[in-house]
Structure formats: structure tokens, C-alpha cells
C-alpha positions, 0 to 999 in steps of 0.5 A: 419546480421550473421546467423548460426544454420539453418539460425537463428540470431547469438546468440550474437544478440539474447542474446543482444536482450533478455537482452534489453527485460529484461531491458525494463521489469524492467524499466516498473515496475513503473506506471504512477502518478496521482492526484485525480483531473486528474486520468482517470475514470479507470486505469486498465483493468477489474476495477470494480470501478472508480478513478474519485471519485469527492468529495461527499461521498456516502455509495454506492460509487465505488471509488477506491482511498484511502488516508493515512494521519494521525490517523484522516484521513485515508481509508481502503479497504472494500467489496462493499456489506455487509457480504463478505469475503475480500479474495473473494472480493480483486479485487473489494474492495472499499475505506472507509474513515474517512473524507468526500471530497474524493468521497468515502464511509465514515467509520461509527462512532464507527467502529474504536475502536483504531488506531495508526498512525506512520510516519517513514523515510521509510513509514507511517502506520495506525494500529488498531482494530474495528468492521469492519463488519460496512465496509461490512467485513464478521463477523468471516472473518480472512481477506485478504491482498491488494496491488498494484500488485496482481497476474496479476500486476493490483492490489488488488483492480484492479486499486486501487490508494493510495494518501497521504499528509504525505510526503509533497504535495498530491502525489500518493504512488506506494508501499503499503500493507493493511490487514483487518479482521472483527476486525483488520486492518493495512495499510502501504504506503512506499517511498524511495529506500527501498519501495518494502522491507518495503511494501513487498506483498508476506506474504499474510497469515501472517496477521497484527501482523507479517507483521506490528508489532505495537500498536493495542490497543483498546481505543488509538488514536494517531499520532506518529513519529517512527523508520522504524525497519526491513522489513517484512521477512528479518532476517539478510542476510536471507529472509523468504519464506512463506510456509517454515517449520519454520516461524520466529517470527515477528520483535519487534515493532519499537520505536516511540515518539512525539505522539499526542493523541486523545480521539476519531476519527470519520467522523466529528469533532476530539476531541483532548485529548492532546499530549504526548512525549512517547518513546516505545523501541524495547522491546515493553515498553513505558514511557509516559508524557502527556502535554495538548494542545501541538502545535503538533496537526494536521491540520484540516481535509482536510486542506492539500488536494488540489483540483487541480493537479500539472502542472507537472503531466500528464493529464488523456487525455495524459496518460489514460489507456496507463499507465496500462502496466506500473504498477509495475510487479515484477512477470514479472521481475522474469519470464524474468530473469528466461527465460533469464538464460534459453536461455543463457544456451541453446545458449551456448550449441548449438551455436558457436558465429561467 
């Protein structure tokens, strides 16, 4: 091995080693994949809840598995104790769900006063309004942002997992973001090559309307298909950074169509009002024609949620908490790149490669 500069490793080898380290960090962004049936008890260090939730609902559940499937079958993260601010409890929030069968807490009937579900090529999303004090959000709380990253890469909540059947068979969704206040909520789960862009998690003080422009109308409950629109924070070739002197406006609401409407939703039976073929333009206008009893109604609650895992999915005993270090770590990636640039500049100025 070649040595110089006081017996240290040659810079060419050091650079190669550091590039390998950066590459390893980037590749280690992706977390292990679970199903509810094979998840370990906890998936992150410091997790206060559990990912082994069973199937029986309880209003004292500490389940940290959330689902987003449709307007009548979704969950929200909420504080475990009454009258708590979301920002203070972001690491320990638990799942509150519309449907039984997940082992979570049930969202009380009457909590959700309007909800709009849309499926696009890049994400699924639920937005709406309600009395979220019924899921323990402090009255008057402007809310907070939850995502699978958090300041330390362990997620907010720590160990929180999100699952969906909207993309086919039940699967874990690795990129998601949710805002919830005492009166408004929005929850997006992303897939595909642009998942990190459409589920960006750095705009935590911008709220629902800016991050996820959509319908937030009270009294409306619907499942729709829609366009993806533009990722939050991207404007042409520029990316807005939170805290800059001038904040750009939210993007226009993407167009949606093929909407199935419901008169109400609850944690029991769903009452179908009919369906519509409605298309709202990017300028936020809509034309609606209603047809009763459309075949586009969704499946009965829970009918697509399997009770056993896929044979190709690693078991909890195989993966367990060893997967903790593999959660997405965009902060680690940026630090590694910055340190790499520093060391390469340092070496170039102090060594001659031999």
C-alpha cells in the first residue's frame, strides 16, 4: 500500500474509500418492507408504540400502522392523549382509522365532516375537514407535519408505517406526508420514480393548502381519479426553500374526474349517494353530471386487506430491528456529500497522488 504525507494512506485510496462510503449511504436510504402480518413489534429505536397491532380496534391502542385506501378507508395520525398539540407529540402519535380490523383506534363517527380521496399516477391522497379534537388534537392547534423521516431518520412518529391497497395488493408505502390540525387534514402516499418529490417533507410550516392543493369542502365525500399536478416547492427549474423572503403561491388544484360520491362516512356502514363524472380544471372549476348507482362504487370495507403476508416478504425474525438503519436518510446523504466535497478539496491541496 502506498503511503505518503506522514505515513497516511495515499489520497487516491482515501478518495475511493470515501466515495464508496457515500455510495453505501445513498443505497441505504431504503427501509425494509413489511406487511402488517409480519412486522416486528417495533421497527425503530425509541418507538413508543407498536407495529404488531392485531386486528381488534381499541381507543387505547398504541398501533403505529396507518392505511390510506379510499375515502371510506383511511387513517390519520393523532396524539395518544387528549388535548395535545401535534407538534409536541409528533414522535409518538398513533393511528386513528375509519375502519375496524387494523388494531388501531377508530376515528369517532362525526369527526370527518368532508373528505376527498384522489388517486393519481404518482400518489394517493386524502384531504378534508372535521373536528379533529375527537382524535385528541388540541383545540386551536394549527397542527404539524408527519413523515417517515423526521430529524433523525426514524420518522414522525418514530417507527410509523403506512400501508395501502390502492396500488394493487396490500403493500407498505415508503414515502408519505401528513398534516393535521384541529380542523383540517391532508395525507399523501407516493410511489414511483418521483415519490420523494411528490411527498417532499421539508415544508413543515406551510400546511395543507400549500403542500396539497385539493378539495377541502365540508359536506363532500368522494373517491376520484386525478392528475398528479406539480410537486410541492418546484416552480419550473427552481426549488423553493422554506424561509426564503418571498413564498410562492400554492400550485393550482390538479384536475380530477370519475368521482364516486357518498352521503357520509363512518366507522360502520358506508351510505352510497351515487357517483359522478366530474372534471375540475387546473383553474379550480368543475362541471358535474350525477348518475345514481354507478358501477364505480368501491369494494366493501376491508375486503381487499389480506390477513397473511406474501411468501416473498421477509419475516420479522429475519429482518427485525436490523432494518432500522436502512430507513430513508436524506439528511445523512446530504452530510456525506458535503463531507466528501470537503475532503476531496483538502486532499487536492495537501497531497500529490503517487
